C-alpha positions in Angstrom: 27.2 23.1 -16.9 30.0 22.6 -19.5 29.3 23.5 -23.2 31.0 23.8 -26.3 31.2 23.4 -30.0 33.2 20.8 -32.1 33.3 20.9 -35.9 32.2 17.4 -37.3 34.5 17.1 -40.2 34.6 13.4 -40.1 38.5 13.4 -40.2 39.2 13.0 -36.5 37.8 11.6 -33.3 36.7 14.0 -30.4 37.0 13.5 -26.8 35.7 15.7 -23.9 37.9 16.0 -20.8 36.1 17.3 -17.8 37.7 18.1 -14.4 36.0 19.4 -11.4 37.3 22.3 -9.3 37.8 23.8 -6.8 38.8 21.1 -4.3 41.7 18.7 -3.9 43.0 16.7 -7.0 41.9 13.2 -6.6 42.0 10.0 -8.8 44.4 9.2 -11.7 45.0 12.6 -13.3 47.5 10.9 -15.8 44.6 9.5 -17.7 43.4 13.0 -18.4 46.6 13.3 -20.9 45.3 10.3 -22.7 41.4 10.9 -23.3 41.1 8.0 -25.6 42.5 5.7 -22.9 40.3 7.1 -20.3 37.4 6.8 -22.6 38.0 3.3 -23.3 38.6 2.3 -19.7 35.5 4.1 -18.6 33.6 2.0 -21.3 35.0 -1.1 -20.1 34.1 -0.5 -16.6 30.4 0.2 -17.6 30.5 -2.9 -19.6 32.0 -5.0 -16.6 29.3 -3.6 -14.3 26.4 -4.1 -16.8 27.4 -7.7 -17.0 27.0 -8.0 -13.2 23.5 -9.8 -14.0 23.0 -11.4 -17.4 19.5 -11.9 -18.3 18.3 -13.9 -21.5 14.4 -14.1 -22.1 12.0 -13.9 -25.1 11.5 -10.2 -24.0 14.3 -8.3 -25.4 13.4 -5.0 -23.7 13.7 -6.7 -20.4 17.2 -8.4 -21.1 18.5 -4.7 -22.1 17.1 -3.2 -18.9 18.4 -5.9 -16.8 21.9 -4.7 -18.0 21.1 -0.9 -17.6 19.8 -1.7 -14.0 23.3 -3.0 -13.1 24.8 0.4 -14.1 21.9 2.3 -12.1 22.6 0.3 -9.0 26.2 0.9 -9.3 25.5 4.6 -9.8 23.8 5.0 -6.4 26.7 3.4 -4.3 28.5 6.4 -2.6 30.6 4.7 0.1 29.5 3.8 2.9 25.7 4.1 1.6 23.5 3.5 -1.1 21.9 7.0 -1.8 18.4 7.9 -2.3 18.6 8.9 -6.0 21.2 8.5 -8.7 20.6 12.1 -10.0 17.8 14.2 -8.2 17.6 13.4 -4.5 21.3 12.2 -4.5 21.4 12.2 -0.7 22.5 9.8 1.9 19.4 8.2 3.6 18.8 5.2 5.8 15.8 4.1 3.7 13.6 3.7 1.8 13.9 0.6 -0.4 17.4 1.3 -1.4 19.4 -1.8 -0.3 17.3 -4.3 -2.3 19.2 -3.8 -5.6 22.6 -4.3 -4.0 21.4 -7.5 -2.2 19.8 -9.0 -5.4 22.6 -8.2 -7.5 25.2 -9.6 -5.2 27.1 -6.6 -4.0 27.1 -8.0 -0.3 30.2 -6.3 0.6 28.5 -2.9 0.0 25.4 -3.7 2.0 27.8 -5.0 4.9 29.5 -1.9 4.8 26.4 0.4 5.0 25.1 -2.0 7.9 28.3 -1.5 9.8 28.5 2.1 9.4 24.9 2.7 10.4 24.6 0.1 13.2 27.6 1.4 14.9 25.8 4.7 15.4 22.7 3.0 17.0 21.7 4.5 20.4 22.7 2.2 23.0 21.4 4.2 26.2 18.9 7.2 26.4 17.0 8.9 29.0 14.3 9.4 26.1 11.9 6.6 27.3 8.5 8.2 26.8 6.3 9.3 23.6 6.3 13.1 23.5 4.8 15.1 20.6 6.5 18.3 19.2 4.5 21.3 20.0 6.6 23.4 17.4 5.0 21.1 15.0 1.6 21.3 16.4 1.7 18.0 18.2 1.6 16.3 14.7 5.0 14.5 15.2 7.4 13.4 17.8 9.9 15.8 19.5 13.5 15.0 19.6 13.0 13.9 23.3 10.6 11.2 22.3 11.3 7.6 22.7 11.5 7.4 19.1 15.1 9.0 19.3 15.9 6.9 22.5 17.5 3.4 22.9 17.7 1.4 19.8 17.4 4.4 17.4 19.8 4.2 14.5 21.3 7.9 14.3 22.9 7.7 11.1 21.3 9.4 7.8 17.9 9.3 9.3 16.0 12.4 9.0 13.9 13.1 12.2 10.7 13.2 10.6 10.8 9.6 9.1 11.1 6.0 10.5 13.3 4.8 8.0 14.8 2.4 10.5 12.1 -0.4 9.9 12.8 -0.8 6.3 16.6 -0.4 6.8 16.7 -3.4 9.4 14.1 -5.3 7.0 16.7 -5.1 4.1 19.9 -5.9 6.1 18.1 -9.1 7.5 17.2 -9.8 3.9 21.1 -9.7 2.9 21.8 -12.0 5.6 19.2 -14.4 4.4 21.3 -14.2 1.0 24.7 -14.7 2.7 24.8 -15.9 6.3 27.6 -13.8 6.3 29.3 -14.4 9.9 30.6 -10.9 10.1 27.1 -9.4 9.4 25.6 -11.9 12.0 28.0 -10.7 14.5 27.0 -7.0 14.5 23.4 -7.7 13.4 22.1 -9.7 16.4 22.6 -7.2 19.2 21.4 -4.4 16.9 18.4 -6.3 15.9 17.6 -7.1 19.6 17.8 -3.2 20.4 15.6 -2.6 17.2 12.9 -4.9 18.0 12.8 -3.5 21.7 12.6 0.0 20.1 9.8 -1.1 17.8 7.7 -2.6 20.7 8.4 0.6 22.9 7.3 3.0 20.3 4.6 1.2 18.3 3.2 -1.6 20.3 3.2 -0.3 23.7 -0.2 -2.3 24.5 1.4 -5.5 23.5 -1.4 -6.7 21.2 1.0 -7.8 18.5 -0.2 -5.0 16.2 2.1 -2.1 15.4 1.5 1.3 14.6 3.2 2.7 11.4 5.0 5.9 11.9 6.2 7.7 8.5 7.9 4.4 7.5 7.2 3.9 3.9 8.3 6.0 0.7 4.7 7.5 0.3 4.0 8.6 3.7 4.4 12.3 3.2 1.0 13.6 4.4 0.0 10.1 5.6 -0.3 9.3 9.4 -2.2 7.0 11.6 -2.9 8.9 15.1 -1.9 5.8 17.1 -3.7 3.2 15.1 -2.3 -0.3 14.4 -1.5 -1.0 10.8 0.0 -3.7 8.4 3.3 -1.9 7.6 5.0 -1.9 11.0 3.4 -5.1 11.8 4.9 -6.9 8.7 8.2 -5.4 9.3 7.9 -6.6 13.1 7.0 -10.1 12.1 10.0 -10.4 9.6 12.5 -9.1 12.2 11.1 -11.4 14.9 11.4 -14.4 12.4 15.1 -13.5 11.9 15.8 -13.0 15.6 14.4 -16.3 16.2 16.8 -17.7 13.8 19.9 -15.6 15.1 19.0 -17.0 18.6 18.9 -20.6 17.6 22.2 -20.4 15.8 23.7 -18.8 18.9 22.3 -21.7 21.0 20.1 -19.1 23.0 17.0 -21.3 23.5 15.3 -18.8 25.7 15.7 -15.8 23.3 14.5 -18.3 20.5 11.2 -19.2 22.4 10.6 -15.5 23.2 10.9 -14.7 19.7 8.7 -17.5 18.5 5.9 -16.4 21.1 6.1 -13.0 19.6 5.7 -14.3 16.1 2.5 -16.1 17.3 1.3 -12.9 19.0 1.8 -10.8 16.0 0.1 -13.2 13.5 -2.8 -13.5 16.1 -3.2 -9.7 16.2 -2.8 -9.4 12.6 -5.8 -11.7 11.7 -8.0 -10.5 14.8 -7.6 -6.9 14.2 -6.5 -6.1 10.4 -7.9 -8.9 8.5 -11.3 -8.7 6.9 -12.7 -12.1 6.6 -15.8 -11.4 4.7 -13.9 -9.4 2.1 -10.5 -11.1 2.1 -8.0 -8.2 2.4 -6.1 -6.3 5.0 -7.7 -3.1 6.3 -5.8 0.2 6.5 -5.6 0.7 10.2 -7.5 0.0 13.5 -8.2 3.2 15.7 -6.3 3.3 18.7 -9.0 5.4 20.6 -12.6 6.3 20.1 -14.7 3.3 18.6 -11.5 1.4 17.6 -12.9 0.8 14.1 -11.2 -0.6 11.3 -10.7 1.5 8.3 -11.7 -0.8 5.2 -10.0 1.1 2.5 -6.3 0.1 2.4 -3.5 1.1 0.2 -1.1 -1.1 -1.6 1.3 -1.4 1.5 -1.6 -3.0 3.4 -1.4 -5.6 0.8 1.9 -6.4 -0.4 4.0 -6.0 2.7 2.1 -8.8 4.7 2.5 -11.1 1.5 6.2 -10.4 1.6 6.4 -10.9 5.4 5.0 -14.3 5.0 2.0 -13.6 7.2 -0.5 -14.8 4.4 -1.1 -18.3 2.7 -1.2 -18.5 -0.9 -5.0 -18.2 -1.0 -5.0 -15.5 1.5 -2.6 -13.6 -0.7 -4.7 -14.1 -4.0 -7.9 -12.8 -2.1 -5.7 -9.8 -0.7 -4.3 -9.0 -4.4 -7.6 -9.4 -6.0 -8.5 -6.1 -4.1 -5.8 -4.3 -5.9 -7.8 -5.2 -9.2 -11.1 -3.8 -8.4 -10.6 -1.8 -5.4 -7.7 0.7 -6.6 -7.5 2.3 -9.9 -5.7 0.3 -12.6 -4.4 1.9 -15.7 -3.7 0.0 -19.0 -0.3 1.3 -20.2 0.1 2.4 -23.9 2.9 -0.1 -24.5 1.4 -3.0 -22.6 0.6 -4.1 -19.1 -1.0 -2.3 -16.2 -0.1 -0.1 -13.2 -1.8 0.5 -10.1 -2.4 3.6 -8.1 -1.2 3.6 -4.3 -4.5 4.4 -2.7 -7.9 5.9 -2.9 -7.2 8.7 -0.3 -8.3 12.1 -1.5 -7.7 14.9 -1.4 -4.5 13.5 -3.0 -2.1 15.5 -0.9 1.6 14.6 -1.8 2.4 11.7 -1.6 -0.6 9.4 -0.6 -1.9 8.8 -4.0 0.5 8.3 -6.9 1.1 5.6 -9.4 4.6 4.8 -8.1 7.0 2.5 -9.9 8.6 1.2 -6.7 5.1 0.4 -5.3 4.1 -1.5 -8.7 7.3 -3.6 -8.6 6.7 -4.5 -5.0 3.0 -5.5 -6.2 4.4 -7.5 -9.0 6.7 -9.2 -6.6 3.8 -10.1 -4.4 2.0 -11.5 -7.4 4.9 -13.8 -8.2 5.2 -14.7 -4.4 1.4 -15.7 -4.5 2.0 -18.1 -7.6 0.3 -15.7 -10.0 2.7 -15.1 -12.6 0.4 -13.9 -15.3 -0.7 -11.0 -13.1 2.7 -10.5 -11.8 4.2 -10.1 -15.4 1.4 -7.8 -16.4 2.2 -5.3 -13.7 5.9 -5.6 -14.1 6.0 -5.2 -17.6 3.5 -2.3 -17.5 5.9 -0.6 -15.1 9.2 -1.0 -16.7 8.0 -0.4 -20.2 6.4 3.0 -19.1 9.5 4.3 -17.3 12.4 2.9 -19.3 10.9 2.9 -22.9 8.0 5.4 -23.0 9.6 8.1 -20.7 11.9 11.0 -21.7 15.1 9.1 -20.6 15.9 5.9 -22.2 16.4 2.9 -19.7 15.3 5.1 -16.7 13.9 3.0 -13.7 12.9 6.0 -11.7 10.0 8.6 -12.0 9.8 12.4 -12.7 9.1 13.3 -9.3 12.0 11.2 -8.1 14.4 11.7 -11.1 16.3 9.3 -13.1 16.9 5.9 -11.4 15.6 6.9 -8.2 16.7 4.2 -5.9 13.4 3.1 -4.2 12.2 2.2 -7.7 15.4 0.8 -9.3 16.0 -1.5 -6.4 12.4 -2.8 -6.4 12.9 -3.4 -10.1 16.0 -5.8 -9.4 14.1 -7.5 -6.7 11.1 -8.1 -8.7 13.3 -9.5 -11.4 15.5 -11.8 -9.4 13.1 -12.8 -6.6 9.9 -12.6 -8.4 10.2 -13.5 -12.1 13.0 -15.7 -11.5 11.8 -16.8 -8.0 15.1 -17.0 -6.3 14.5 -17.1 -2.5 17.7 -17.9 -0.4 17.8 -18.5 3.3 21.4 -19.4 3.9 21.1 -19.2 7.8 18.9 -22.1 7.4 21.0 -23.7 4.7 18.3 -23.5 2.0 17.5 -22.1 -1.3 14.1 -22.1 -2.8 13.5 -21.5 -6.5 10.0 -21.1 -7.9 10.2 -19.3 -11.2 7.1 -17.4 -12.4 7.4 -17.1 -16.1 4.6 -16.1 -18.5 3.2 -19.4 -19.9 4.2 -18.6 -23.5 8.0 -18.3 -22.6 10.0 -21.3 -23.9 13.2 -20.1 -22.0 14.8 -17.6 -19.6 18.0 -17.6 -18.0 19.8 -15.3 -15.4 23.2 -15.2 -14.0 23.9 -13.1 -11.0 27.2 -13.3 -8.6 24.8 -15.5 -6.3 23.2 -18.0 -8.6 22.4 -18.9 -12.3 19.2 -20.2 -13.5 18.7 -21.7 -17.0 15.1 -22.7 -17.7 13.7 -24.2 -20.9 10.2 -25.5 -21.5 9.0 -27.7 -24.4 5.6 -29.2 -25.2 6.0 -32.1 -22.7 8.9 -31.3 -20.7 10.8 -28.5 -18.7 14.4 -28.2 -17.7 15.8 -26.3 -14.9 19.7 -26.1 -14.4 20.5 -24.3 -11.2 24.0 -23.1 -10.1 24.8 -21.8 -6.5 27.9 -19.9 -5.8 27.4 -21.1 -2.0 26.1 -24.8 -1.7 22.7 -25.2 0.0 19.8 -27.6 0.1 17.8 -26.8 -2.9 14.0 -26.8 -3.1 12.4 -26.3 -6.7 8.9 -25.5 -7.2 8.2 -25.7 -10.8 4.7 -24.8 -12.4 3.2 -27.7 -14.7 0.0 -27.4 -16.7 -0.7 -31.0 -17.4 -2.7 -33.9 -16.6 0.1 -36.2 -15.4 3.9 -36.2 -14.7 5.8 -38.9 -16.3 9.3 -38.6 -14.5 11.2 -35.9 -12.5 15.1 -36.4 -12.7 18.0 -34.5 -11.1 21.4 -34.9 -12.9 19.8 -37.5 -15.0 18.6 -39.7 -12.2 15.0 -40.3 -11.3 14.1 -38.9 -8.0 11.1 -38.5 -5.5 8.9 -35.6 -6.0 5.6 -34.1 -4.7 2.9 -32.4 -6.7 1.1 -29.4 -5.0 -2.0 -27.6 -6.2 -1.1 -24.2 -7.3 -3.3 -21.3 -8.5 -4.3 -22.4 -12.1 -1.5 -24.8 -12.2 0.2 -27.7 -10.5 3.5 -27.4 -8.8 6.1 -30.0 -9.1 8.4 -29.7 -5.9 11.8 -31.4 -6.0 14.1 -31.4 -3.0 17.9 -31.6 -3.6 20.3 -32.2 -0.7 23.1 -29.7 -0.3 24.5 -28.9 -3.7 26.1 -26.1 -5.9 24.5 -27.5 -9.1 21.4 -29.3 -10.0 20.0 -30.2 -13.4 16.2 -30.8 -12.9 14.1 -32.1 -15.7 10.3 -32.8 -15.7 8.4 -34.8 -18.3 4.6 -34.7 -18.5 1.8 -35.9 -20.5 -1.3 -34.3 -21.9 -0.5 -30.7 -21.4 -3.0 -28.0 -21.5 -3.4 -24.4 -20.6 -3.3 -22.8 -17.1 -6.6 -22.5 -15.3 -7.4 -18.9 -15.7 -10.0 -17.2 -13.2 -13.7 -17.7 -14.1 -15.6 -14.6 -13.8 -19.1 -14.4 -12.3 -21.7 -11.7 -11.6 -24.4 -13.0 -9.3 -27.4 -11.7 -7.5 -27.9 -12.4 -3.7 -30.4 -15.4 -3.5 -29.3 -16.6 -6.7 -28.6 -20.5 -7.2 -25.4 -20.9 -9.1 -23.7 -24.0 -10.5 -19.9 -23.8 -11.1 -17.5 -26.2 -12.6 -13.8 -26.3 -13.7 -13.1 -26.2 -17.5 -10.5 -28.9 -17.0 -11.0 -31.7 -14.6 -13.4 -32.2 -11.7 -13.8 -30.0 -8.6 -13.1 -32.3 -5.6 -13.6 -29.6 -2.8 -13.8 -25.9 -2.5 -12.9 -23.0 -0.2 -15.2 -20.1 0.3 -13.3 -17.9 2.8 -15.4 -14.9 2.4 -18.8 -16.7 2.8 -20.2 -16.0 -0.8 -22.4 -19.2 -0.8 -24.7 -21.1 1.4 -26.5 -24.2 1.1 -23.6 -25.5 -1.0 -23.5 -29.1 -2.7 -20.4 -30.6 -4.3 -21.3 -33.5 -6.5 -19.9 -35.0 -9.7 -17.4 -32.3 -10.0 -20.0 -29.5 -9.8 -20.4 -27.0 -7.3 -23.9 -25.5 -6.4 -25.0 -23.1 -3.8 -27.0 -20.0 -3.1 -25.4 -16.7 -3.2 -25.4 -14.9 0.1 -26.1 -11.2 0.8 -22.3 -10.5 1.1 -22.3 -7.7 -1.8 -19.0 -6.9 -3.3 -16.2 -8.5 -5.0 -15.0 -11.7 -4.0 -13.0 -15.0 -4.6 -13.9 -18.7 -4.3 -11.6 -21.6 -4.8 -12.2 -25.1 -6.3 -9.7 -27.7 -6.0 -9.9 -29.4 -9.4 -8.7 -32.7 -10.2 -7.2 -32.9 -13.6 -5.8 -36.2 -14.4 -3.4 -37.3 -11.7 -2.7 -33.6 -10.9 -4.7 -30.8 -8.8 -5.0 -27.2 -9.4 -6.9 -24.4 -7.9 -9.8 -23.2 -10.0 -10.4 -19.4 -9.0 -13.8 -18.1 -9.4 -14.0 -14.1 -9.3 -17.5 -13.5 -8.0 -19.2 -10.0 -8.0 -22.2 -10.3 -5.9 -25.0 -7.6 -6.1 -28.0 -7.2 -3.7 -30.5 -5.3 -5.8 -33.0 -5.3 -2.9 -30.7 -3.7 -0.3 -29.3 -1.2 -3.1 -32.7 -0.3 -4.1 -33.8 0.3 -0.5 -30.7 2.5 0.1 -31.4 4.5 -3.3 -34.9 5.0 -2.2 -34.0 6.8 1.0 -32.2 9.3 -0.9 -34.2 12.5 -2.0 -32.1 14.1 -4.7 -35.2 15.1 -6.5 -37.5 17.8 -5.6 -41.1 17.6 -6.6 -42.9 20.8 -8.1 -44.9 22.5 -5.5 -42.8 21.0 -2.5 -43.7 22.8 0.8 -40.8 23.4 3.1 -40.7 23.6 6.9 -37.2 25.3 8.0 -36.6 24.4 11.6 -35.0 26.7 14.0 -32.2 24.7 15.5 -30.2 27.9 16.7 -30.5 26.7 20.3 -28.2 23.8 19.5 -25.6 26.2 18.1 -22.1 26.1 19.7 -19.7 27.5 17.4 -18.8 29.7 14.5 -17.8 27.6 11.3 -15.4 30.6 10.5 -13.4 29.5 13.7 -13.2 25.8 12.9 -9.5 26.0 12.4 -8.6 28.5 15.0 -8.9 26.0 18.0 -6.3 24.2 19.6 -7.2 20.6 19.3 -5.1 19.0 22.2 -6.9 16.2 23.7 -7.6 13.4 23.4 -4.5 12.5 21.5 -2.8 9.2 21.6 0.1 9.1 24.3 2.2 7.0 22.0 4.9 7.3 19.3 2.6 8.6 16.7 2.0 11.1 13.7 -1.4 12.7 13.9 -3.2 15.8 12.6 -1.9 19.3 13.8 -3.4 21.1 16.7 -5.4 23.3 14.3 -7.3 20.4 13.2 -6.1 21.1 9.6 -2.4 20.6 8.9 -0.9 17.2 8.3 2.6 16.6 9.9 4.4 17.6 6.6 2.7 21.1 6.5 4.8 22.1 9.4 8.2 21.2 7.4 7.0 22.8 4.3 5.4 26.0 5.7 1.7 26.7 5.5 -0.8 29.4 6.2 -4.2 28.0 7.6 -7.2 28.9 5.4 -9.4 31.8 6.1 -12.9 30.6 6.3 -15.5 33.0 5.2 -19.2 33.1 4.6 -19.2 35.9 2.1 -21.5 34.3 -0.4 -24.5 34.2 2.3 -25.8 37.5 1.1 -26.3 36.0 -2.5 -28.2 33.1 -0.9 -30.4 34.9 1.7 -34.2 35.6 0.6 -36.8 37.9 1.9 -37.9 35.7 4.8 -34.3 35.6 6.1 -33.8 32.2 4.9 -30.9 30.9 2.6 -31.7 28.9 -0.4 -29.2 26.6 -1.9 -28.6 26.3 -5.7 -30.5 23.1 -5.5 -33.5 25.1 -4.2 -33.7 24.0 -0.7 -34.3 26.8 1.9 -32.9 26.8 5.4 -33.3 29.1 8.3 -30.2 31.3 8.7 -29.2 33.1 11.8 -26.5 35.8 11.7 -24.4 36.2 14.6 -21.4 34.5 16.6 -23.0 31.2 16.3 -24.0 29.5 13.1 -23.3 25.7 13.5 -23.9 22.8 16.0 -20.4 21.2 15.9 -19.5 17.6 17.3 -16.3 15.9 17.5 -14.3 13.5 19.4 -12.1 16.3 20.4 -12.7 17.6 23.9 -13.4 21.0 22.2 -17.0 20.0 21.0 -19.6 17.7 22.3 -19.5 14.1 20.6 -23.1 14.4 19.5 -26.0 16.9 19.4 -29.6 15.9 19.3 -32.3 18.4 17.7 -36.0 17.9 18.5 -38.3 17.5 15.4 -41.8 16.2 16.4 -43.3 16.1 13.0 -44.0 14.0 10.1 -42.9 14.9 6.6 -41.8 13.3 3.1 -38.1 13.8 3.5 -35.6 15.7 5.7 -32.8 17.8 4.2 -29.6 18.7 6.3 -27.1 21.1 5.7 -23.8 19.8 7.2 -20.2 21.3 7.4 -17.2 20.3 8.7 -13.6 18.9 8.3 -12.0 15.8 6.9 -8.6 14.6 5.4 -7.2 11.8 3.3 -6.8 9.4 6.2 -10.4 9.4 7.0 -11.4 8.2 3.4 -13.7 5.1 2.9 -15.2 5.3 6.4 -18.0 7.0 8.1 -16.7 10.3 9.6 -20.1 10.8 11.2 -23.7 9.4 11.2 -27.0 11.2 11.4 -29.6 8.9 13.5 -33.3 9.7 12.9 -35.4 8.4 16.0 -39.2 8.2 15.2 -42.0 8.4 17.7 -42.5 4.6 17.6 -38.6 4.0 18.7 -37.5 2.9 15.2 -34.1 4.6 14.4 -32.6 4.9 10.7 -28.9 5.8 10.3 -27.6 8.0 7.6 -23.6 7.5 7.5 -21.5 10.4 6.2 -18.8 8.7 4.4 -15.8 10.6 3.2 -15.7 11.2 0.1 -18.8 9.4 -0.9 -21.4 11.8 0.4 -19.3 14.3 2.7 -16.5 16.5 1.7 -14.2 18.6 3.8 -15.4 22.2 3.9 -12.2 23.6 2.0 -9.0 22.4 0.1 -6.2 21.4 2.3 -3.3 23.2 0.3 0.2 23.6 0.7 3.2 23.8 -1.6 5.7 20.7 -0.9 9.4 21.9 -1.1 10.6 19.2 -3.6 10.3 19.6 -7.4 7.6 17.9 -9.0 5.4 17.6 -5.9 2.4 19.7 -6.6 -0.2 20.6 -4.1 -3.5 18.6 -4.6 -5.5 19.5 -2.0 -8.9 19.6 -3.8 -11.1 16.9 -5.0 -10.1 16.6 -8.7 -12.4 14.5 -10.9 -9.7 14.7 -13.9 -7.0 13.0 -11.8 -8.8 11.3 -9.0 -12.1 10.3 -10.4 -11.9 6.6 -9.7 -12.0 7.8 -5.9 -14.7 10.0 -6.2 -18.7 9.4 -6.5 -20.5 9.7 -9.5 -22.5 12.1 -9.5 -20.5 14.1 -7.1 -22.3 14.9 -3.7 -24.5 17.9 -3.4 -22.7 20.8 -1.8 -23.3 24.6 -1.2 -20.6 27.2 -1.3 -21.3 29.5 1.6 -18.4 31.7 1.0 -14.5 31.4 0.5 -13.2 28.1 1.9 -16.4 27.1 3.1 -18.4 24.3 1.5 -21.4 22.6 3.3 -22.8 19.3 2.2 -26.4 18.9 1.5 -27.9 15.6 2.3 -31.4 14.4 2.1 -33.2 11.3 3.6 -36.9 10.1 2.8 -38.8 9.8 6.1 -41.3 7.0 6.9 -44.7 8.5 5.9 -46.9 7.8 8.9 -44.7 8.3 11.7 -43.4 11.3 13.3 -39.8 12.1 13.4 -39.0 12.5 17.1 -35.4 14.0 16.9 -32.4 13.9 15.0 -28.8 13.2 16.3 -25.6 14.0 14.5 -22.5 12.2 16.1 -18.8 12.5 15.0 -17.4 8.9 14.7 -13.9 9.5 13.3 -11.2 10.9 15.2 -9.4 14.1 14.1 -12.5 15.7 12.4 -15.1 18.1 13.3 -18.6 17.7 11.7 -21.5 20.3 12.4 -25.2 20.8 11.7 -26.2 24.1 10.2 -29.7 23.4 9.2 -32.7 21.1 9.1 -35.7 21.5 6.8 -38.5 19.2 6.3 -40.0 18.6 2.8 -43.9 18.6 2.9 -44.0 18.4 6.6 -47.1 17.8 8.5 
């Protein structure tokens, strides 16, 4: 810290000269004798750097920020690597999304320097050939002797608890697409082959094409998959094998080319067979490796934008997946305009699984642009950069408070969303092509950009648009230009009419122009009868309802109903009619509209309600207790097999995945991060029981429901997929009643959100079985907060259910709970019984791995 006082008398200039010490003297010390010259040289350098990328659009704030972003990206270059953050977290790391800014802004020599330095440190041979969990970390992460650190591992700026390598290769391959640099290609191909072998051995040992993600993205602190296949690593593998196939082709290695092509098909097939949810139109979070191998249908942003980025989804599939982020995740409208989306619905929101992170929102904006949805992409892009750069405490900041000013994972993704998203620059020089698909807001009449790699000058009038493209390196050019009109009069390149193709886009038509290898192309499109883009139509419908839909412009010629929203459909005279199915939820239907001589996809955003099914579910929940209710508190003590106070004093050692995985710690409580941060297991107490116990030895909950209570060493019937406890317990009932009330207590964690952790099955005397799912956090909460204090600044512990911060993810009203003591919360659940048939027995079974769920009490209301 340097401070001082200067008198501002208005008569002289003042310059500060600061030299660092101790240490060797470096640099041009002569300049320090002339502060004015040093200052002017510094200002000139900043100006030169700021002009690396020049942007001119109708949004002056974006134009200014583009210049500032050049300086921010230059500031994170600490040879030989781009560092983690410009100020805070100013450390050399292999990841996260830290190379994209240098790639998009044309600093390919720097990217090649980092690639050469890091790839030279890739492990070529190793005796670490098997997965091996770390006992010092409660088996929650891999040990230093694991396959994770074996052949193919990049041992450079790579913290042992992350897989930064997958993102690193993904970005180096991205730079290769930008340049086809022969020197980069020479070192990249053998390194990539080793990397893909490493990925396969570590994350897809069963060879099904779906890869486990091992702590491989920025918000993965306190996130894990316990051996499950997921979208993130699968997307990285897909892009990796696509590049390896191209590298093999360029080398004339037809055998390797065929091998990588076959792996690409296997990955695509596995992705759609195991992770895609056809009836919902988006990607699940993960597919369990063990147990029931269920798909968790509560994804985060990475499950959405990475498969789009990798090219795994078609435009219509991408639109469906992106729609999930609009209704399934929390969207905040920003004070300066635009919106931002929270990363996940996973609670308790331990650091860092649920944030509203700029890097993720820039990546989401990029995905919208890639899908051909410019309005939504601009909404996310604008909402993010205005908030950080103009509404925050530091003008021009592209970072976030917790990451510090110009945190590289954020600033690099701003650069990429700008260049590749908004301006639509997609180079593939190894295949000799450049694709341009600008995604500007409809009201913009001009936009231009100049980078070291290309320049684009776009202008739009009432009945024409013009796109002038300049490439530093010649390539075959494909321009895909959005047009909202009824017909195209002419398409010309460099003043000469050319052949063109019209493709249907989402809400607009796309004029596709292909230009042979060139460095410059002046493309103009003239059109007639312009009109607005086809915005999505919104409909709220009920199951069984007959609907009739049309396009506001043109006639519907065919339709796509990928999620099965309609049945008995008829398409006649431009109208689509059909009957709504019982597939409740939020869906998309697409209609291909003929508008004059052009076609566009009309999107229908449909919310389907099934009031009958909803009413039936609501009727089974007995939250209200009638006056004069009689209670029959069942004695289930014979089923007890444990003490709830000892739930986290066990060693949960099996079954555990025998793969390179991150998972819950051996105490069943601690995520992998807690071992790095230091933590203390919570002490579970029943010290509130004396306040609940009545004269009859029963406890009575605050909701006025009594349960039998037994003091002693056992007080709960635990169930789990761990070997420590049985998978299920069954308790005989043999009685009729109006409703049954249950006292259930156990563990859960953020990775079990949105899925049934357990289920209660009620079997009646006539053989009918009813099921009550215990879904975290809808009606089942873990017994205590999951608290720890992360070591980094601005990373608060968020281990409890917090309605002020995370209310979007939590049920309203909250589930009924009973505080049995310090760190011991039980769940109170109810179920209305069939009135005329005896309930034979009740079974509790745990369905999710890594959790323990126990039954503490059963009470019949108005039993008979």
